C-alpha positions in Angstrom: 85.9 53.2 90.1 85.3 52.5 93.7 82.0 51.4 94.9 79.4 53.2 96.7 79.2 53.2 100.7 76.3 52.1 103.1 74.0 55.0 103.9 75.1 55.5 107.0 73.7 59.3 107.8 72.5 62.3 105.9 73.2 66.0 106.3 71.9 67.3 109.8 69.8 70.3 109.3 71.5 72.9 110.6 74.6 72.4 108.2 72.0 72.2 105.8 70.5 75.8 106.3 74.0 77.4 106.9 75.7 75.4 104.1 72.9 77.4 101.5 73.2 80.7 103.4 76.8 80.6 102.9 76.6 79.4 99.4 74.3 82.3 98.4 76.2 84.9 100.6 79.4 84.0 98.6 78.1 83.6 95.5 76.8 87.6 96.1 79.9 88.1 97.8 81.8 86.8 94.1 79.5 89.0 92.4 80.1 92.4 94.2 83.7 91.9 94.1 84.1 91.9 90.8 81.6 94.7 90.5 83.8 96.3 92.7 87.0 95.4 91.2 85.6 96.9 88.1 85.5 100.2 89.3 89.6 100.0 90.5 91.2 96.9 88.7 94.5 98.0 90.2 96.1 96.2 93.1 98.4 97.4 95.4 101.1 96.1 98.6 101.2 98.4 101.4 99.4 101.6 102.5 97.8 103.5 99.8 97.2 103.3 96.5 95.6 104.9 93.7 95.5 105.4 89.9 98.4 107.4 89.4 100.5 105.2 92.0 102.4 102.2 90.6 100.2 98.7 91.1 101.1 95.6 91.8 99.2 94.5 88.6 96.5 95.5 87.1 93.5 92.8 86.0 91.7 93.5 82.7 88.1 93.2 83.4 86.5 96.4 82.8 86.9 99.7 80.7 89.0 101.3 83.5 91.8 98.6 83.1 95.2 100.8 81.5 92.8 103.5 80.4 95.0 106.6 80.9 92.6 109.1 80.8 94.6 111.8 83.0 95.9 115.2 82.3 99.4 115.7 83.2 100.4 115.9 86.8 100.4 118.5 89.3 102.3 118.3 92.5 101.4 119.5 95.2 104.4 120.7 97.1 108.1 121.1 95.2 110.1 118.5 97.6 110.7 115.6 96.7 107.6 112.9 96.7 105.1 115.2 97.3 102.0 114.1 96.2 100.5 114.7 93.1 97.1 115.3 91.3 95.5 115.1 87.8 92.3 115.4 86.3 90.3 112.3 84.1 90.1 112.5 80.7 88.2 109.3 80.2 84.9 108.0 81.2 85.5 105.6 83.5 83.4 102.9 84.5 82.5 103.8 88.4 79.1 101.8 89.3 80.0 100.3 92.1 78.3 101.8 95.4 75.5 99.3 95.6 77.9 96.8 95.1 79.5 97.9 98.0 77.1 98.2 100.2 75.2 94.4 99.0 79.0 93.0 99.8 79.3 94.5 103.2 75.4 92.9 103.8 76.2 89.7 102.1 79.9 89.2 103.9 78.3 89.6 107.5 75.8 87.2 106.5 78.0 84.5 105.5 80.4 85.4 108.7 77.3 84.9 111.2 76.7 81.7 109.2 79.5 80.4 109.6 80.0 80.6 113.2 76.5 79.2 113.7 78.2 76.3 111.6 81.3 76.1 113.3 79.2 76.5 117.0 77.1 73.4 115.6 80.1 71.8 114.5 82.3 71.5 117.5 79.3 71.4 120.0 77.4 68.6 118.1 80.0 66.4 117.1 79.8 66.9 113.4 83.6 68.4 113.5 84.4 65.6 115.8 82.9 63.0 113.6 83.4 64.1 110.3 86.0 66.3 109.7 88.8 65.9 112.2 91.0 63.1 110.4 91.1 59.8 112.3 94.1 58.1 113.6 96.8 57.9 110.3 94.4 59.3 108.0 96.9 62.3 107.5 99.2 60.0 106.2 101.8 60.4 103.5 100.4 56.9 101.7 96.9 57.8 102.0 97.7 61.6 100.7 99.1 60.1 97.8 96.6 57.2 96.8 93.9 59.9 97.3 95.4 62.3 95.0 96.1 59.6 92.9 92.8 58.8 92.6 91.5 62.0 92.1 93.9 62.3 89.2 92.5 59.1 87.4 88.6 60.5 89.0 88.2 57.1 90.6 85.8 58.9 93.1 83.5 57.4 95.2 79.8 57.6 94.2 78.0 59.1 97.0 76.4 57.7 100.2 73.9 60.5 101.4 76.4 61.2 103.6 79.4 63.0 105.0 82.2 60.0 104.4 85.3 62.5 103.8 88.8 61.5 102.8 92.1 62.8 103.7 92.1 65.7 101.2 88.3 66.2 101.3 88.9 67.0 105.2 92.1 68.9 104.7 90.5 71.6 102.1 87.6 71.9 104.8 89.8 72.6 107.5 92.1 75.0 105.6 88.4 76.6 104.3 87.1 76.8 107.9 90.1 78.2 109.7 92.6 79.8 107.2 91.3 81.3 104.4 87.5 82.4 105.8 89.5 84.2 109.1 91.6 85.6 106.4 89.6 87.1 104.5 87.4 88.2 106.8 90.0 90.2 108.8 91.2 91.3 105.3 87.8 92.3 104.6 87.8 94.6 108.4 91.1 95.9 107.4 89.7 97.6 104.5 87.3 99.7 106.5 89.0 103.0 107.8 86.5 102.5 110.4 87.6 99.6 111.8 91.1 100.4 111.6 90.2 103.6 113.7 90.1 101.7 116.9 92.2 98.2 115.8 95.1 99.5 114.4 97.1 96.5 114.7 95.3 94.6 111.5 97.0 97.5 109.3 100.1 95.7 111.0 99.9 92.3 110.5 98.3 92.8 106.9 101.4 95.5 106.0 98.5 98.1 105.3 94.9 98.6 104.4 96.0 98.2 100.4 98.1 95.4 100.9 95.3 93.6 103.2 92.7 94.4 100.0 95.5 92.5 97.6 95.6 89.5 100.2 91.6 89.6 99.9 91.8 89.0 96.6 93.9 86.2 96.6 92.1 84.5 99.4 88.9 85.1 97.5 90.3 83.4 94.3 91.4 80.2 96.6 87.7 80.2 97.8 86.1 80.3 94.3 88.8 77.7 93.9 87.3 75.6 96.2 83.6 76.3 95.4 84.5 74.7 91.6 86.5 72.1 92.8 83.8 71.3 95.0 81.0 71.5 92.0 82.7 69.0 90.3 83.3 66.5 93.0 79.2 67.0 93.3 78.8 66.4 89.7 81.2 63.3 89.7 79.9 61.4 93.0 76.1 61.5 91.8 74.4 65.3 91.7 71.3 64.1 92.4 72.0 62.0 95.5 74.1 64.5 96.5 71.3 67.8 96.4 68.8 65.0 97.8 71.3 65.2 101.2 72.1 68.8 101.3 68.1 70.0 100.2 65.3 67.4 101.7 68.2 65.3 104.0 67.3 62.1 102.6 
């Protein structure tokens, strides 16, 4: 196991504040997102989708999963492809009103915390010093070694400050500049009030239902990132890592 490096620096105050605000916001988003999905655990591709249209796939996370509680479908028109209607014969789970409100609020808090963090990271040099790869760091040899060290769990102990390897830097860059913008834009695309004036969102994500599906997968990847992040914190020294990200020691 590699030995711990010297304690060069701790996380700055703004990094710690935005880190915890963002973490709490994300956990609230995750919880409320699951609540919203439980009300309608079906994902689609395209412009529209409902219980009476074919789903891309369904999630077995509530009693609404493939409940089949419908009367016979009735077409609105006699033409081919007419919209259909049917009455429910099954009392579905539909407690998501509070979840949508809290999801919306938590999302904006996360956006503001992320903007503050990104501005600080750029103008205070945190991005350049700690996140941007140094010369040759993103080489195939370094990535191969870092991946193999992680597979064998040969991970350096906590040093009390940001000293990131190539895999860690790459994951942070992907979260900051790909997953976070993707989940924000797809979230906005699901809002009719937003797309009424910004229809380009519907075009780039192939419809509101496609945006919802992409939003789900982006959230799943961010959750995976969080789980790996927690495992690495525990593996590299939980107490020292938590001190560094809370009181700054």
